[in-house]
C-alpha positions in Angstrom: -19.0 -72.3 29.3 -20.0 -72.7 33.0 -19.2 -69.5 34.9 -17.6 -67.7 32.0 -19.4 -65.3 29.8 -17.3 -64.0 27.0 -17.8 -61.3 24.4 -15.7 -61.4 21.3 -14.2 -58.1 20.2 -12.7 -57.9 16.8 -11.1 -54.5 16.7 -10.0 -52.3 13.9 -12.7 -53.6 11.6 -12.2 -52.3 8.1 -13.5 -53.3 4.7 -12.1 -51.4 1.8 -12.7 -54.3 -0.6 -15.8 -52.6 -1.9 -16.2 -49.1 -3.1 -19.4 -47.1 -3.6 -18.7 -46.5 -7.3 -16.1 -46.4 -10.0 -12.7 -45.0 -9.3 -11.5 -42.0 -11.2 -7.8 -42.9 -11.3 -6.0 -46.0 -12.6 -2.3 -46.7 -12.8 0.6 -49.1 -13.1 3.1 -49.8 -10.3 6.4 -51.5 -9.7 8.3 -53.4 -7.0 11.6 -51.8 -5.9 14.5 -53.3 -4.0 15.9 -50.6 -1.7 19.3 -50.9 -0.2 18.9 -50.7 3.6 22.2 -48.8 4.0 22.1 -46.3 1.2 18.4 -46.2 0.4 19.4 -46.5 -3.3 17.5 -48.8 -5.6 19.0 -52.1 -6.5 16.4 -53.1 -9.0 12.9 -51.9 -10.2 10.5 -54.4 -11.8 7.0 -53.6 -13.1 4.2 -55.4 -11.3 3.3 -57.3 -14.4 6.8 -58.8 -14.8 7.6 -59.4 -11.1 7.6 -63.2 -11.5 10.7 -62.8 -13.8 12.9 -60.6 -11.6 16.5 -60.7 -12.9 15.5 -62.2 -16.2 17.4 -61.0 -19.4 15.0 -60.6 -22.3 16.1 -61.2 -25.9 15.0 -58.7 -28.5 16.2 -56.2 -31.1 14.0 -53.3 -30.2 15.8 -49.9 -30.0 13.7 -48.4 -27.2 10.5 -48.9 -25.2 8.2 -47.4 -27.8 9.6 -49.7 -30.5 9.1 -52.7 -28.2 5.6 -51.5 -27.3 4.6 -51.3 -31.0 6.1 -54.8 -31.6 3.8 -56.2 -29.0 0.8 -54.3 -30.6 1.8 -55.8 -34.0 1.9 -59.3 -32.3 -1.6 -58.7 -31.0 -2.8 -57.6 -34.5 -1.3 -60.6 -36.3 -2.1 -63.4 -33.9 -4.8 -62.4 -31.4 -7.8 -61.1 -33.3 -10.2 -61.1 -30.4 -7.9 -58.8 -28.4 -7.2 -56.6 -31.5 -11.0 -56.1 -31.9 -11.1 -54.7 -28.4 -8.2 -52.4 -28.9 -9.6 -51.1 -32.3 -12.9 -50.4 -30.5 -11.2 -48.2 -27.9 -8.6 -46.2 -29.8 -6.2 -43.9 -28.0 -2.9 -42.2 -28.8 -1.0 -43.1 -25.7 2.1 -41.2 -26.5 0.3 -37.9 -26.7 -1.4 -38.5 -23.4 1.8 -38.9 -21.3 2.8 -36.2 -18.8 5.9 -36.6 -16.7 5.7 -35.3 -13.1 8.5 -34.5 -10.7 6.8 -35.9 -7.6 5.8 -39.2 -6.2 2.4 -40.6 -7.1 -0.2 -41.8 -4.6 -0.6 -45.6 -4.5 -3.6 -46.8 -6.4 -4.7 -50.2 -5.2 -6.4 -51.3 -8.4 -4.1 -54.2 -9.3 -3.8 -57.8 -8.3 -0.8 -57.3 -6.0 -0.4 -61.0 -5.5 3.1 -61.5 -6.8 5.2 -59.5 -4.3 8.9 -60.7 -4.7 10.3 -62.8 -2.0 12.7 -61.2 0.5 15.5 -63.4 -1.0 15.3 -61.3 -4.2 16.5 -58.3 -2.2 19.1 -59.4 0.2 20.6 -55.9 0.4 17.5 -54.4 1.9 13.7 -54.5 1.5 11.1 -54.6 -1.2 8.5 -51.9 -1.4 5.9 -50.8 -3.9 5.9 -47.5 -5.9 3.3 -46.1 -8.2 4.8 -45.4 -11.6 1.8 -44.2 -13.6 -1.6 -42.8 -13.0 -4.2 -42.6 -15.8 -6.4 -39.6 -14.8 -10.0 -39.1 -15.5 -8.9 -36.1 -17.5 -7.3 -38.5 -20.0 -3.7 -37.7 -19.0 -1.3 -40.5 -18.3 1.0 -39.1 -15.6 4.3 -40.9 -15.0 6.8 -40.5 -12.2 9.7 -39.0 -14.0 12.3 -40.0 -11.5 11.3 -43.7 -11.7 11.0 -43.6 -15.5 14.4 -42.2 -16.0 16.2 -44.5 -13.6 18.7 -46.8 -15.1 17.2 -49.6 -13.0 13.9 -49.3 -14.8 14.5 -51.4 -17.9 13.3 -50.9 -21.4 11.2 -54.0 -21.0 9.5 -52.6 -17.9 8.8 -49.4 -19.6 7.3 -51.1 -22.7 5.3 -53.4 -20.4 4.0 -50.4 -18.5 2.9 -48.7 -21.8 1.2 -51.9 -22.9 -0.5 -52.3 -19.5 -1.9 -48.8 -19.8 -3.1 -49.4 -23.4 -4.9 -52.7 -22.5 -6.4 -51.4 -19.3 -7.8 -48.4 -21.0 -9.6 -50.6 -23.5 -10.7 -53.0 -20.8 -12.1 -50.2 -18.6 -13.9 -48.7 -21.6 -15.4 -51.8 -23.2 -15.3 -54.6 -20.6 -15.9 -52.3 -17.6 -13.0 -53.8 -15.7 -12.6 -52.3 -12.2 -9.1 -53.7 -11.6 -6.1 -54.2 -13.8 -5.9 -57.9 -13.1 -6.8 -58.9 -16.7 -4.4 -56.4 -18.2 -1.6 -57.5 -15.9 -2.1 -61.2 -16.8 -2.1 -60.5 -20.5 1.0 -58.3 -20.4 2.8 -61.0 -18.5 2.0 -63.5 -21.2 2.9 -61.2 -24.1 6.4 -60.6 -22.6 7.2 -64.3 -22.3 10.1 -65.3 -24.6 8.4 -68.6 -25.4 5.3 -67.0 -27.0 3.4 -69.8 -28.7 -0.1 -71.2 -29.4 -0.6 -71.9 -25.7 0.1 -68.3 -25.0 -2.6 -67.2 -27.4 -5.0 -69.7 -25.8 -4.2 -68.3 -22.4 -4.8 -64.7 -23.5 -8.2 -65.6 -25.1 -9.1 -67.4 -21.9 -8.3 -64.3 -19.9 -10.5 -62.2 -22.2 -13.4 -64.4 -21.1 -12.8 -64.0 -17.4 -15.5 -62.1 -15.6 -13.7 -59.0 -14.2 -16.8 -56.9 -13.5 -16.6 -56.1 -9.9 -16.2 -52.9 -7.9 -13.3 -52.0 -5.7 -9.8 -53.5 -5.5 -10.6 -57.1 -4.8 -7.6 -59.3 -5.7 -6.5 -62.9 -5.7 -4.4 -62.0 -2.7 -3.9 -58.8 -0.8 -0.3 -58.0 0.1 1.4 -55.5 2.3 3.1 -52.9 0.0 5.7 -51.7 2.4 8.5 -53.6 4.3 7.6 -55.4 7.5 9.4 -55.8 10.8 6.7 -57.7 12.7 6.3 -57.4 16.5 3.5 -59.3 18.3 2.3 -59.1 21.9 -0.2 -60.7 24.2 -1.6 -58.6 27.1 -3.9 -59.3 30.0 -5.8 -56.2 31.3 -8.2 -55.5 34.1 -11.6 -55.4 32.3 -12.9 -52.3 34.0 -9.9 -50.1 34.0 -7.9 -51.7 31.1 -4.8 -51.5 33.3 -2.1 -53.9 32.2 -1.1 -56.6 34.6 0.5 -59.3 32.4 2.4 -59.0 29.1 4.5 -60.9 26.7 6.4 -59.4 23.8 7.8 -61.0 20.6 10.1 -59.0 18.3 11.3 -59.7 14.8 8.6 -62.4 14.0 10.0 -64.1 10.9 8.4 -64.2 7.4 6.6 -67.5 6.9 6.8 -68.4 10.6 4.3 -69.8 13.1 4.4 -68.1 16.5 2.8 -70.1 19.3 2.7 -69.1 23.0 0.7 -68.9 26.2 0.1 -66.4 29.0 -1.7 -67.7 32.0 -5.1 -69.2 30.8 -4.7 -67.8 27.3 -2.9 -69.3 24.3 -2.3 -67.8 20.9 -1.1 -68.5 17.4 0.2 -66.1 14.8 1.0 -67.2 11.3 2.9 -64.9 8.9 3.1 -64.7 5.1 6.4 -65.9 3.6 6.4 -63.1 1.0 5.6 -59.9 2.9 5.8 -61.0 6.5 2.2 -59.8 7.3 0.1 -61.7 9.8 -2.2 -64.1 7.9 -3.8 -65.8 11.0 -4.2 -64.5 14.5 -6.0 -66.7 17.0 -6.5 -66.1 20.8 -8.0 -68.8 23.0 -9.1 -69.0 26.6 -7.9 -72.6 27.3 -10.3 -73.5 30.2 -13.4 -72.7 28.2 -12.1 -73.2 24.6 -13.5 -69.9 23.5 -11.5 -68.3 20.7 -11.2 -65.1 18.7 -9.6 -65.4 15.3 -8.8 -63.2 12.3 -7.6 -64.5 8.9 -7.8 -63.9 5.2 -7.3 -60.7 3.2 -9.2 -58.7 5.8 -6.4 -59.0 8.3 -3.8 -57.8 5.8 -5.9 -54.9 4.6 -6.2 -53.6 8.1 -2.5 -54.2 8.7 -1.5 -52.3 5.5 -3.7 -49.3 6.3 -3.0 -48.9 10.0 0.3 -50.9 10.5 -1.4 -52.8 13.4 -4.1 -55.4 13.8 -5.5 -57.1 16.9 -8.0 -59.5 18.4 -9.5 -59.5 21.9 -11.4 -61.7 24.3 -13.3 -60.1 27.2 -14.1 -62.3 30.2 -16.9 -60.4 31.9 -17.0 -62.8 35.0 -13.3 -62.6 35.8 -13.2 -59.0 34.5 -10.1 -59.8 32.4 -9.5 -58.7 28.8 -6.9 -60.5 26.7 -5.5 -58.8 23.6 -3.3 -60.3 20.9 -1.7 -57.5 18.8 0.7 -57.5 15.9 2.3 -54.3 14.4 4.8 -53.2 11.9 7.8 -51.5 13.5 9.6 -50.7 10.2 9.8 -46.9 10.1 12.1 -46.0 7.2 9.4 -46.2 4.6 7.3 -43.6 6.4 9.9 -40.9 6.1 12.1 -41.7 3.1 11.5 -42.3 -0.6 13.9 -44.6 -2.4 16.8 -42.9 -4.2 16.2 -43.6 -7.9 19.0 -41.3 -9.1 22.2 -42.7 -7.7 23.0 -45.6 -10.0 
């Protein structure tokens, strides 16, 4: 490194992937398309069914409870291994439900890896809402406004009920700490083309090791809309006074932002589904020293704080270089989607 001595500063370190013990709350959520002009909902889709947004299901069920019980009958007749689990953890779900008139806190217990693409919501943005929360008291509380919305289909309601029934059994008997297994099985059970392969896929999921703490998932996603802005700044090392700066607004979903400021170059890669930064790399070109953040860690920090950064400190030249990306979308912080104005 010749005359350069660098210290690498990875700021905003945060690791919520692991918790100290079991959570007390568990719940089901949904993706919502919110019209950017009116804040009204264009569609609501349960997390478990998000891969089939806009799909029309064929059935003869009269309501969500009828459809829910049809799926339980299907399990009883064709999936004996899953039926044994449900029989060993009985619960009268209908008697546990309590509707509430307020929004529920987000419970990050699901594999939120299937956030709908922005193209599914051309009128606005996609955001996450908590629909249900299974309390340690045994009550299943449900957001009344979401449940009663005409945009929340009978299939989504039935899928939510089945999700809660399965997850209750999996928590009780299999000690699941996320709803990943329940989510996958619900998705399979609601496929129109349910066949022998579907049964095999469910039995395969029953054997997956889900015994881990926290809210680890296949892919962490940002649950709120993103308008990404990134910047690179050079600061005097001692005083932290800014003397050079570049600013990039409206960084696109799924893009690769590449730039340079004096002796420092940078790369930012964003996710095509939620627009969050997936890779941030800052390099001092003369020496080749780099600072980099990537993986779920970067998205977790971004989701919690709406901002994430990396720094390189040059102790010889007394220059600090900082690459920062932040979410400038503000509406979600002050407004809840309008579920009532269909």
